[in-house]
Each structure stands twice: as structure tokens, then as C-alpha cells.
A tleap script that builds the chain and sets N, CA, C and O, in Angstrom:
source leaprc.protein.ff14SB
mol = sequence {
  NMET ARG ILE LEU LEU TRP ILE ARG HIE PRO
  PRO TYR SER THR ASN HIE LEU ALA GLU ALA
  ILE ARG LEU GLY ALA MET ALA SER ALA LEU
  ASP LEU GLU PRO THR CYS LEU PHE ILE GLY
  GLU GLY VAL ARG ALA TRP VAL ARG ASP GLN
  ALA PRO TYR LEU LEU GLY PRO PRO LEU ALA
  LYS MET LEU GLN GLY ILE VAL THR PRO SER
  ARG PRO ALA LEU ILE HIE GLU PRO SER LEU
  ARG ARG ARG GLY LEU SER THR SER ARG ILE
  LEU GLU ASP LEU PRO THR SER LEU VAL GLY
  ASP GLU GLU VAL ALA GLU ALA LEU TRP GLN
  ALA ASP ARG VAL ILE PRO CLEU
}
set mol.1.N position { -3.827 -17.683 -6.506 }
set mol.1.CA position { -4.900 -16.949 -5.727 }
set mol.1.C position { -4.329 -15.278 -5.480 }
set mol.1.O position { -3.246 -15.092 -4.924 }
set mol.2.N position { -5.060 -14.289 -5.887 }
set mol.2.CA position { -4.791 -13.162 -5.909 }
set mol.2.C position { -5.400 -12.352 -4.392 }
set mol.2.O position { -6.587 -12.388 -4.066 }
set mol.3.N position { -4.494 -11.762 -3.726 }
set mol.3.CA position { -5.144 -11.176 -2.508 }
set mol.3.C position { -4.984 -9.708 -2.539 }
set mol.3.O position { -3.889 -9.273 -2.896 }
set mol.4.N position { -5.903 -8.901 -2.221 }
set mol.4.CA position { -5.825 -7.557 -2.150 }
set mol.4.C position { -5.897 -7.131 -0.888 }
set mol.4.O position { -6.977 -7.298 -0.320 }
set mol.5.N position { -4.900 -6.552 -0.220 }
set mol.5.CA position { -4.620 -6.030 0.906 }
set mol.5.C position { -5.073 -4.332 0.935 }
set mol.5.O position { -4.364 -3.410 0.533 }
set mol.6.N position { -6.289 -4.230 1.457 }
set mol.6.CA position { -7.047 -2.650 1.423 }
set mol.6.C position { -6.598 -1.999 2.749 }
set mol.6.O position { -7.056 -2.221 3.870 }
set mol.7.N position { -5.508 -1.064 2.359 }
set mol.7.CA position { -4.819 -0.430 3.763 }
set mol.7.C position { -5.214 0.882 3.791 }
set mol.7.O position { -4.709 1.758 3.089 }
set mol.8.N position { -6.127 1.051 4.604 }
set mol.8.CA position { -7.105 2.296 4.869 }
set mol.8.C position { -6.632 3.216 6.309 }
set mol.8.O position { -7.215 4.253 6.624 }
set mol.9.N position { -5.681 2.734 6.958 }
set mol.9.CA position { -5.495 3.589 8.240 }
set mol.9.C position { -4.218 4.274 8.085 }
set mol.9.O position { -3.391 3.993 7.218 }
set mol.10.N position { -4.085 5.265 9.041 }
set mol.10.CA position { -2.838 6.125 8.888 }
set mol.10.C position { -1.522 5.073 9.426 }
set mol.10.O position { -1.759 4.034 10.043 }
set mol.11.N position { -0.357 5.453 9.143 }
set mol.11.CA position { 0.668 4.342 9.190 }
set mol.11.C position { 0.872 4.787 10.805 }
set mol.11.O position { 1.271 3.751 11.337 }
set mol.12.N position { 0.807 5.587 11.589 }
set mol.12.CA position { 1.494 5.747 12.828 }
set mol.12.C position { 0.623 5.836 13.933 }
set mol.12.O position { 1.152 6.127 15.005 }
set mol.13.N position { -0.599 5.649 13.912 }
set mol.13.CA position { -1.326 5.721 14.745 }
set mol.13.C position { -1.981 4.306 15.323 }
set mol.13.O position { -2.632 4.210 16.363 }
set mol.14.N position { -1.704 3.392 14.539 }
set mol.14.CA position { -2.311 1.690 14.416 }
set mol.14.C position { -1.427 0.822 14.084 }
set mol.14.O position { -0.332 1.117 13.604 }
set mol.15.N position { -1.791 -0.221 14.290 }
set mol.15.CA position { -0.855 -1.538 13.862 }
set mol.15.C position { -1.128 -1.991 12.637 }
set mol.15.O position { -0.568 -3.000 12.210 }
set mol.16.N position { -2.128 -1.220 11.833 }
set mol.16.CA position { -2.898 -1.985 10.564 }
set mol.16.C position { -1.538 -1.922 9.452 }
set mol.16.O position { -1.531 -2.844 8.637 }
set mol.17.N position { -0.719 -1.202 9.381 }
set mol.17.CA position { -0.136 -1.258 8.363 }
set mol.17.C position { 1.301 -2.205 8.776 }
set mol.17.O position { 1.947 -2.613 7.812 }
set mol.18.N position { 1.682 -2.470 9.831 }
set mol.18.CA position { 2.359 -3.723 10.091 }
set mol.18.C position { 1.768 -4.730 10.076 }
set mol.18.O position { 2.557 -5.671 10.155 }
set mol.19.N position { 0.563 -5.096 10.002 }
set mol.19.CA position { -0.413 -6.327 10.121 }
set mol.19.C position { -0.392 -6.409 8.373 }
set mol.19.O position { -0.235 -7.535 7.900 }
set mol.20.N position { -0.527 -5.394 7.537 }
set mol.20.CA position { -0.595 -5.734 5.917 }
set mol.20.C position { 0.529 -5.835 5.677 }
set mol.20.O position { 0.708 -6.515 4.667 }
set mol.21.N position { 1.745 -5.342 6.297 }
set mol.21.CA position { 3.052 -6.100 5.772 }
set mol.21.C position { 3.315 -7.586 6.085 }
set mol.21.O position { 3.822 -8.407 5.321 }
set mol.22.N position { 2.897 -7.781 7.296 }
set mol.22.CA position { 3.257 -9.035 7.537 }
set mol.22.C position { 2.305 -10.015 6.739 }
set mol.22.O position { 2.831 -10.952 6.138 }
set mol.23.N position { 1.064 -9.868 6.703 }
set mol.23.CA position { 0.334 -10.403 5.674 }
set mol.23.C position { 0.710 -10.437 4.197 }
set mol.23.O position { 0.445 -11.394 3.470 }
set mol.24.N position { 1.268 -9.467 3.845 }
set mol.24.CA position { 1.959 -9.604 2.414 }
set mol.24.C position { 3.203 -10.247 2.355 }
set mol.24.O position { 3.460 -10.879 1.331 }
set mol.25.N position { 4.047 -10.201 3.290 }
set mol.25.CA position { 5.283 -11.206 3.300 }
set mol.25.C position { 4.731 -12.612 3.280 }
set mol.25.O position { 5.239 -13.414 2.496 }
set mol.26.N position { 3.626 -13.032 4.160 }
set mol.26.CA position { 3.210 -14.627 4.187 }
set mol.26.C position { 2.847 -14.896 2.988 }
set mol.26.O position { 3.335 -15.851 2.383 }
set mol.27.N position { 1.770 -13.951 2.364 }
set mol.27.CA position { 1.246 -14.215 1.062 }
set mol.27.C position { 2.309 -14.176 0.023 }
set mol.27.O position { 2.056 -14.824 -0.992 }
set mol.28.N position { 3.553 -13.491 0.072 }
set mol.28.CA position { 4.418 -13.609 -1.183 }
set mol.28.C position { 4.912 -14.775 -1.201 }
set mol.28.O position { 5.139 -15.351 -2.265 }
set mol.29.N position { 5.195 -15.391 0.157 }
set mol.29.CA position { 6.146 -16.486 0.676 }
set mol.29.C position { 5.400 -17.586 -0.045 }
set mol.29.O position { 6.022 -18.524 -0.544 }
set mol.30.N position { 4.163 -17.503 -0.109 }
set mol.30.CA position { 3.241 -18.605 -0.762 }
set mol.30.C position { 2.791 -18.578 -1.893 }
set mol.30.O position { 1.899 -19.316 -2.312 }
set mol.31.N position { 3.397 -17.669 -2.545 }
set mol.31.CA position { 3.028 -17.306 -4.049 }
set mol.31.C position { 1.512 -16.896 -4.167 }
set mol.31.O position { 0.752 -17.272 -5.060 }
set mol.32.N position { 1.239 -16.165 -3.245 }
set mol.32.CA position { -0.380 -16.128 -3.500 }
set mol.32.C position { -0.890 -14.473 -4.211 }
set mol.32.O position { -2.012 -13.970 -4.258 }
set mol.33.N position { 0.543 -13.907 -4.734 }
set mol.33.CA position { 0.134 -12.772 -5.607 }
set mol.33.C position { -0.391 -11.540 -4.561 }
set mol.33.O position { -1.435 -10.948 -4.835 }
set mol.34.N position { 0.251 -11.247 -3.562 }
set mol.34.CA position { -0.516 -9.975 -2.896 }
set mol.34.C position { -0.325 -8.500 -3.586 }
set mol.34.O position { 0.769 -8.067 -3.947 }
set mol.35.N position { -1.501 -7.839 -3.704 }
set mol.35.CA position { -1.441 -6.393 -3.985 }
set mol.35.C position { -1.890 -5.815 -2.939 }
set mol.35.O position { -2.861 -6.175 -2.274 }
set mol.36.N position { -0.940 -4.553 -2.691 }
set mol.36.CA position { -1.356 -3.505 -1.650 }
set mol.36.C position { -1.833 -2.322 -2.318 }
set mol.36.O position { -1.191 -1.810 -3.235 }
set mol.37.N position { -3.135 -1.777 -1.824 }
set mol.37.CA position { -3.837 -0.672 -2.224 }
set mol.37.C position { -3.945 0.185 -0.873 }
set mol.37.O position { -4.404 -0.108 0.231 }
set mol.38.N position { -3.338 1.377 -1.382 }
set mol.38.CA position { -3.144 2.294 -0.292 }
set mol.38.C position { -4.498 3.314 -0.330 }
set mol.38.O position { -4.476 3.977 -1.367 }
set mol.39.N position { -5.436 3.554 0.353 }
set mol.39.CA position { -6.596 4.262 0.247 }
set mol.39.C position { -6.983 4.837 1.193 }
set mol.39.O position { -6.834 4.189 2.228 }
set mol.40.N position { -7.563 6.088 1.347 }
set mol.40.CA position { -8.203 6.901 2.654 }
set mol.40.C position { -6.963 7.222 3.270 }
set mol.40.O position { -5.987 7.459 2.559 }
set mol.41.N position { -6.883 7.259 4.590 }
set mol.41.CA position { -5.684 7.804 5.354 }
set mol.41.C position { -4.484 6.758 5.131 }
set mol.41.O position { -3.335 7.070 5.444 }
set mol.42.N position { -4.776 5.581 4.610 }
set mol.42.CA position { -3.374 4.836 4.347 }
set mol.42.C position { -2.609 5.341 3.528 }
set mol.42.O position { -1.460 4.899 3.552 }
set mol.43.N position { -2.905 6.349 2.590 }
set mol.43.CA position { -2.065 6.983 1.586 }
set mol.43.C position { -1.075 7.793 2.440 }
set mol.43.O position { -0.146 8.224 1.758 }
set mol.44.N position { -1.022 8.069 3.539 }
set mol.44.CA position { -0.079 8.697 4.322 }
set mol.44.C position { 1.189 7.814 4.330 }
set mol.44.O position { 2.251 8.376 4.596 }
set mol.45.N position { 1.188 6.659 4.100 }
set mol.45.CA position { 2.057 5.696 4.453 }
set mol.45.C position { 3.112 6.037 3.425 }
set mol.45.O position { 4.253 5.666 3.699 }
set mol.46.N position { 2.897 6.766 2.140 }
set mol.46.CA position { 3.577 7.016 1.198 }
set mol.46.C position { 4.165 8.255 1.062 }
set mol.46.O position { 4.929 8.486 0.125 }
set mol.47.N position { 3.866 9.148 1.971 }
set mol.47.CA position { 4.486 10.379 2.009 }
set mol.47.C position { 5.811 10.690 2.519 }
set mol.47.O position { 6.086 10.454 3.696 }
set mol.48.N position { 6.659 11.209 1.709 }
set mol.48.CA position { 8.066 11.561 1.873 }
set mol.48.C position { 8.110 12.330 3.123 }
set mol.48.O position { 7.245 13.049 3.623 }
set mol.49.N position { 9.796 11.907 3.699 }
set mol.49.CA position { 9.897 13.027 4.733 }
set mol.49.C position { 9.332 12.670 5.968 }
set mol.49.O position { 9.348 13.552 6.826 }
set mol.50.N position { 8.846 11.607 6.257 }
set mol.50.CA position { 8.259 11.584 7.379 }
set mol.50.C position { 9.144 10.872 8.828 }
set mol.50.O position { 8.628 10.506 9.885 }
set mol.51.N position { 10.149 10.847 8.566 }
set mol.51.CA position { 11.408 10.141 9.483 }
set mol.51.C position { 10.627 8.627 10.024 }
set mol.51.O position { 10.136 8.556 11.151 }
set mol.52.N position { 10.608 7.776 9.310 }
set mol.52.CA position { 10.102 6.590 9.797 }
set mol.52.C position { 11.075 5.772 10.507 }
set mol.52.O position { 10.770 4.706 11.042 }
set mol.53.N position { 12.234 6.263 10.512 }
set mol.53.CA position { 13.104 5.371 11.353 }
set mol.53.C position { 12.985 5.500 12.624 }
set mol.53.O position { 13.563 4.733 13.395 }
set mol.54.N position { 12.126 6.605 13.077 }
set mol.54.CA position { 11.943 6.858 14.728 }
set mol.54.C position { 11.050 5.472 15.148 }
set mol.54.O position { 11.097 5.111 16.324 }
set mol.55.N position { 10.225 4.691 14.162 }
set mol.55.CA position { 9.357 3.823 14.578 }
set mol.55.C position { 9.917 2.409 14.029 }
set mol.55.O position { 9.404 1.386 14.482 }
set mol.56.N position { 10.708 2.336 13.296 }
set mol.56.CA position { 11.364 0.962 12.512 }
set mol.56.C position { 12.082 1.064 11.315 }
set mol.56.O position { 12.442 2.203 11.016 }
set mol.57.N position { 12.320 0.327 10.702 }
set mol.57.CA position { 13.007 0.414 9.159 }
set mol.57.C position { 11.877 0.998 8.303 }
set mol.57.O position { 10.657 0.901 8.436 }
set mol.58.N position { 12.798 1.781 7.175 }
set mol.58.CA position { 11.879 2.596 6.022 }
set mol.58.C position { 10.788 1.472 5.445 }
set mol.58.O position { 10.906 0.247 5.434 }
set mol.59.N position { 9.710 2.286 4.980 }
set mol.59.CA position { 8.634 1.682 4.523 }
set mol.59.C position { 9.206 0.590 3.329 }
set mol.59.O position { 9.050 -0.629 3.258 }
set mol.60.N position { 9.854 1.434 2.521 }
set mol.60.CA position { 10.645 0.670 1.465 }
set mol.60.C position { 11.505 -0.655 1.613 }
set mol.60.O position { 11.724 -1.431 0.682 }
set mol.61.N position { 11.903 -0.787 2.750 }
set mol.61.CA position { 12.842 -1.841 3.159 }
set mol.61.C position { 11.674 -3.153 3.609 }
set mol.61.O position { 11.834 -4.368 3.494 }
set mol.62.N position { 10.543 -2.429 4.119 }
set mol.62.CA position { 9.768 -3.668 4.672 }
set mol.62.C position { 8.945 -4.113 3.477 }
set mol.62.O position { 8.613 -5.298 3.518 }
set mol.63.N position { 8.607 -3.525 2.586 }
set mol.63.CA position { 7.628 -3.937 1.417 }
set mol.63.C position { 8.532 -4.582 0.506 }
set mol.63.O position { 8.077 -5.032 -0.545 }
set mol.64.N position { 9.617 -4.674 0.743 }
set mol.64.CA position { 10.638 -5.335 -0.789 }
set mol.64.C position { 10.393 -6.767 -0.805 }
set mol.64.O position { 10.907 -7.523 0.020 }
set mol.65.N position { 9.465 -7.224 -1.913 }
set mol.65.CA position { 9.539 -8.723 -2.034 }
set mol.65.C position { 7.861 -8.642 -2.254 }
set mol.65.O position { 7.364 -9.403 -3.084 }
set mol.66.N position { 7.133 -7.854 -1.618 }
set mol.66.CA position { 5.699 -7.720 -1.583 }
set mol.66.C position { 5.307 -6.991 -2.578 }
set mol.66.O position { 4.380 -7.406 -3.273 }
set mol.67.N position { 6.012 -5.577 -2.903 }
set mol.67.CA position { 5.697 -4.673 -3.923 }
set mol.67.C position { 6.627 -4.966 -4.965 }
set mol.67.O position { 7.804 -4.835 -4.629 }
set mol.68.N position { 6.406 -5.340 -6.182 }
set mol.68.CA position { 7.529 -5.583 -6.825 }
set mol.68.C position { 6.904 -4.880 -8.312 }
set mol.68.O position { 5.774 -4.396 -8.374 }
set mol.69.N position { 7.890 -4.931 -9.505 }
set mol.69.CA position { 7.315 -4.110 -10.925 }
set mol.69.C position { 6.119 -4.840 -11.333 }
set mol.69.O position { 5.253 -4.271 -11.997 }
set mol.70.N position { 6.014 -6.021 -10.995 }
set mol.70.CA position { 4.497 -6.784 -11.408 }
set mol.70.C position { 3.454 -6.692 -10.713 }
set mol.70.O position { 2.310 -6.955 -11.081 }
set mol.71.N position { 3.866 -6.245 -9.482 }
set mol.71.CA position { 2.482 -5.872 -8.584 }
set mol.71.C position { 2.817 -4.511 -7.649 }
set mol.71.O position { 2.924 -4.396 -6.428 }
set mol.72.N position { 2.929 -3.595 -8.668 }
set mol.72.CA position { 3.122 -2.280 -7.879 }
set mol.72.C position { 2.288 -2.006 -6.844 }
set mol.72.O position { 1.100 -2.307 -6.963 }
set mol.73.N position { 2.798 -1.344 -5.568 }
set mol.73.CA position { 1.599 -0.584 -4.842 }
set mol.73.C position { 0.754 0.297 -5.590 }
set mol.73.O position { 1.150 1.085 -6.448 }
set mol.74.N position { -0.925 0.051 -5.066 }
set mol.74.CA position { -1.670 0.896 -5.886 }
set mol.74.C position { -2.065 1.988 -4.644 }
set mol.74.O position { -2.375 1.624 -3.510 }
set mol.75.N position { -1.990 3.427 -5.101 }
set mol.75.CA position { -1.877 4.487 -4.395 }
set mol.75.C position { -3.261 5.020 -4.971 }
set mol.75.O position { -3.425 5.139 -6.186 }
set mol.76.N position { -4.275 5.343 -4.021 }
set mol.76.CA position { -5.430 6.136 -4.578 }
set mol.76.C position { -5.267 7.440 -4.826 }
set mol.76.O position { -5.167 8.197 -3.861 }
set mol.77.N position { -5.217 7.884 -5.972 }
set mol.77.CA position { -5.001 9.441 -6.162 }
set mol.77.C position { -6.120 10.304 -5.510 }
set mol.77.O position { -5.766 11.362 -4.989 }
set mol.78.N position { -7.287 9.996 -5.491 }
set mol.78.CA position { -8.351 10.761 -5.106 }
set mol.78.C position { -8.214 10.779 -3.791 }
set mol.78.O position { -8.883 11.722 -3.368 }
set mol.79.N position { -7.556 10.076 -2.717 }
set mol.79.CA position { -7.346 10.140 -1.409 }
set mol.79.C position { -6.237 11.083 -1.119 }
set mol.79.O position { -6.252 11.891 -0.191 }
set mol.80.N position { -5.220 10.917 -2.022 }
set mol.80.CA position { -4.150 12.030 -1.843 }
set mol.80.C position { -4.812 13.373 -1.811 }
set mol.80.O position { -4.758 14.164 -0.869 }
set mol.81.N position { -5.437 13.540 -2.935 }
set mol.81.CA position { -6.055 15.120 -3.085 }
set mol.81.C position { -6.920 15.525 -2.138 }
set mol.81.O position { -6.999 16.730 -1.898 }
set mol.82.N position { -7.699 14.615 -1.452 }
set mol.82.CA position { -8.710 14.887 -0.373 }
set mol.82.C position { -7.822 15.632 0.629 }
set mol.82.O position { -8.085 16.773 1.008 }
set mol.83.N position { -6.589 14.819 1.101 }
set mol.83.CA position { -5.844 15.245 1.860 }
set mol.83.C position { -4.646 16.297 1.809 }
set mol.83.O position { -3.744 16.386 2.642 }
set mol.84.N position { -4.812 17.055 0.697 }
set mol.84.CA position { -4.070 17.991 0.312 }
set mol.84.C position { -2.660 17.568 -0.119 }
set mol.84.O position { -1.772 18.403 -0.288 }
set mol.85.N position { -2.508 16.487 -0.262 }
set mol.85.CA position { -1.062 15.719 -0.841 }
set mol.85.C position { -0.914 15.629 -2.339 }
set mol.85.O position { -1.769 15.132 -3.072 }
set mol.86.N position { 0.364 16.204 -2.792 }
set mol.86.CA position { 0.513 16.189 -4.289 }
set mol.86.C position { 1.051 14.783 -4.253 }
set mol.86.O position { 1.402 14.053 -3.327 }
set mol.87.N position { 0.987 14.595 -5.966 }
set mol.87.CA position { 1.615 12.940 -6.013 }
set mol.87.C position { 3.178 13.062 -6.062 }
set mol.87.O position { 3.850 12.035 -6.153 }
set mol.88.N position { 3.830 14.422 -5.998 }
set mol.88.CA position { 5.247 14.673 -6.076 }
set mol.88.C position { 5.734 14.318 -4.796 }
set mol.88.O position { 6.948 14.192 -4.632 }
set mol.89.N position { 4.936 14.143 -3.870 }
set mol.89.CA position { 5.369 14.166 -2.287 }
set mol.89.C position { 5.260 12.245 -1.875 }
set mol.89.O position { 5.370 11.682 -0.786 }
set mol.90.N position { 5.081 11.842 -2.856 }
set mol.90.CA position { 4.792 10.400 -2.394 }
set mol.90.C position { 6.486 9.555 -2.897 }
set mol.90.O position { 7.097 9.908 -3.906 }
set mol.91.N position { 6.932 8.547 -2.045 }
set mol.91.CA position { 8.130 8.187 -2.013 }
set mol.91.C position { 8.264 7.351 -3.387 }
set mol.91.O position { 7.287 6.867 -3.957 }
set mol.92.N position { 9.328 7.260 -3.757 }
set mol.92.CA position { 9.797 6.862 -5.267 }
set mol.92.C position { 10.534 5.515 -5.107 }
set mol.92.O position { 10.911 4.943 -6.130 }
set mol.93.N position { 10.760 4.982 -3.926 }
set mol.93.CA position { 11.610 3.699 -3.811 }
set mol.93.C position { 11.171 2.500 -4.129 }
set mol.93.O position { 11.934 1.536 -4.193 }
set mol.94.N position { 9.911 2.423 -4.360 }
set mol.94.CA position { 9.525 1.032 -4.860 }
set mol.94.C position { 8.533 1.371 -5.819 }
set mol.94.O position { 8.104 2.523 -5.879 }
set mol.95.N position { 8.089 0.379 -6.653 }
set mol.95.CA position { 7.177 0.437 -7.706 }
set mol.95.C position { 5.752 0.754 -7.503 }
set mol.95.O position { 5.106 -0.084 -6.874 }
set mol.96.N position { 5.050 1.967 -7.983 }
set mol.96.CA position { 3.729 2.362 -7.570 }
set mol.96.C position { 2.933 2.637 -8.431 }
set mol.96.O position { 3.457 3.360 -9.279 }
set mol.97.N position { 1.768 2.380 -8.658 }
set mol.97.CA position { 0.637 2.894 -9.449 }
set mol.97.C position { -0.429 3.747 -8.929 }
set mol.97.O position { -1.266 3.315 -8.135 }
set mol.98.N position { -0.416 5.107 -9.416 }
set mol.98.CA position { -1.491 6.238 -8.983 }
set mol.98.C position { -2.735 5.584 -9.648 }
set mol.98.O position { -2.775 5.340 -10.854 }
set mol.99.N position { -3.756 5.316 -8.773 }
set mol.99.CA position { -5.150 4.738 -9.429 }
set mol.99.C position { -6.473 5.484 -9.012 }
set mol.99.O position { -6.678 5.981 -7.905 }
set mol.100.N position { -7.166 5.480 -9.874 }
set mol.100.CA position { -8.464 6.287 -9.547 }
set mol.100.C position { -9.451 5.121 -9.078 }
set mol.100.O position { -9.128 3.933 -9.079 }
set mol.101.N position { -10.639 5.589 -8.694 }
set mol.101.CA position { -11.798 4.786 -8.482 }
set mol.101.C position { -12.323 3.569 -9.546 }
set mol.101.O position { -12.960 2.595 -9.145 }
set mol.102.N position { -12.000 3.756 -10.784 }
set mol.102.CA position { -12.056 2.826 -11.760 }
set mol.102.C position { -11.184 1.761 -11.691 }
set mol.102.O position { -11.582 0.662 -12.077 }
set mol.103.N position { -10.039 1.896 -11.258 }
set mol.103.CA position { -8.807 1.040 -11.223 }
set mol.103.C position { -9.035 0.204 -9.587 }
set mol.103.O position { -8.751 -0.969 -9.346 }
set mol.104.N position { -9.568 1.120 -8.721 }
set mol.104.CA position { -9.817 0.290 -7.500 }
set mol.104.C position { -10.999 -0.822 -7.808 }
set mol.104.O position { -10.745 -1.973 -7.455 }
set mol.105.N position { -12.149 -0.591 -8.377 }
set mol.105.CA position { -13.081 -1.268 -8.411 }
set mol.105.C position { -12.566 -2.490 -9.338 }
set mol.105.O position { -13.095 -3.592 -9.188 }
set mol.106.N position { -11.509 -2.305 -10.324 }
set mol.106.CA position { -11.039 -3.393 -11.220 }
set mol.106.C position { -10.136 -4.117 -10.147 }
set mol.106.O position { -10.149 -5.346 -10.213 }
set mol.107.N position { -9.482 -3.634 -9.327 }
set mol.107.CA position { -8.466 -4.336 -8.398 }
set mol.107.C position { -9.295 -5.275 -7.339 }
set mol.107.O position { -8.813 -6.257 -6.773 }
set mol.108.N position { -10.744 -4.747 -7.167 }
set mol.108.CA position { -11.508 -5.588 -6.257 }
set mol.108.C position { -12.116 -6.748 -6.887 }
set mol.108.O position { -12.379 -7.816 -6.334 }
set mol.109.N position { -12.313 -6.429 -8.113 }
set mol.109.CA position { -13.100 -7.178 -9.133 }
set mol.109.C position { -11.919 -8.587 -9.427 }
set mol.109.O position { -12.301 -9.740 -9.226 }
set mol.110.N position { -11.037 -8.399 -9.728 }
set mol.110.CA position { -9.795 -9.118 -9.945 }
set mol.110.C position { -9.202 -10.265 -8.493 }
set mol.110.O position { -8.746 -11.407 -8.547 }
set mol.111.N position { -9.397 -9.584 -7.599 }
set mol.111.CA position { -8.942 -10.302 -6.085 }
set mol.111.C position { -9.842 -11.266 -5.863 }
set mol.111.O position { -11.057 -11.087 -5.780 }
set mol.112.N position { -9.079 -12.643 -5.730 }
set mol.112.CA position { -9.579 -13.470 -4.983 }
set mol.112.C position { -10.348 -13.413 -3.652 }
set mol.112.O position { -11.417 -13.938 -3.338 }
set mol.113.N position { -9.446 -12.574 -2.912 }
set mol.113.CA position { -9.745 -12.365 -1.533 }
set mol.113.C position { -9.314 -11.022 -1.208 }
set mol.113.O position { -8.210 -10.709 -1.654 }
set mol.114.N position { -10.054 -10.008 -0.410 }
set mol.114.CA position { -9.849 -8.704 -0.164 }
set mol.114.C position { -9.823 -8.778 1.303 }
set mol.114.O position { -10.752 -9.306 1.914 }
set mol.115.N position { -8.680 -8.213 1.966 }
set mol.115.CA position { -8.212 -8.174 3.528 }
set mol.115.C position { -8.458 -6.709 3.642 }
set mol.115.O position { -7.847 -6.040 2.810 }
set mol.116.N position { -9.176 -6.088 4.438 }
set mol.116.CA position { -9.152 -4.965 4.856 }
set mol.116.C position { -8.336 -4.661 5.899 }
set mol.116.O position { -8.429 -5.580 6.713 }
set mol.117.N position { -7.367 -3.584 6.387 }
set mol.117.CA position { -6.702 -3.423 7.311 }
set mol.117.C position { -6.836 -1.765 7.444 }
set mol.117.O position { -6.249 -1.169 8.346 }
savepdb mol mol.pdb
quit
């Protein structure tokens, strides 16, 4: 079963990212093939130099095993642009794929379940 975690909230003002990580870890442990899509304000989780150690482990450490070369994190490039963030500012510690609207539609189509967070 393929699960798409639709991560659309900013990383620091809500628990949505933490819930996505917990769900992704459970899904990975159960071989449910989770894919993380960071869209809207969710793309801010991937911006470098945010000092995430102030709130817990770095994002790259938390997403190990969830985001893999065969299941890279999908980062919505138009969401980055709308927020004035260039692709050069995103983390490079984990496999990512910059996607547009067509790739988001394809990820939705391929998913058996979509979990909006």
C-alpha cells in the first residue's frame, strides 16, 4: 500500500510535521511505502540554517528510513517560489525531488491513501 503524507503546515508553529514523521515511521516499519510531499507552508521544513536543534533532532535524522533514494521527499517547487525561497536554500542531507503541479497530481493518483497534515 502506498501512502502519501501531504505536509502543508510550517514546521515550527504546529505539531503537523511531528505527526507526519510519526506516521511515516510507522508506515515504513509496516512496509506501507510512505512518500512525504512538502507543499505550501510545509516546504519551510526543508530550508537550511533554521537551527532545528532548538526544538529537537535535525529533520534529516528524524526522516531517516522514511525518506530514501527509492522514496525521496517531494518538495513542491512552486510553493518554494511563492515564498521567495530558492532551491539552493533547501537541505541536501536526504534524497529530495523538486516537483511541480503535474508530479503532485501523479503522486496523488498513485497513492492508495493520502493523509493531509
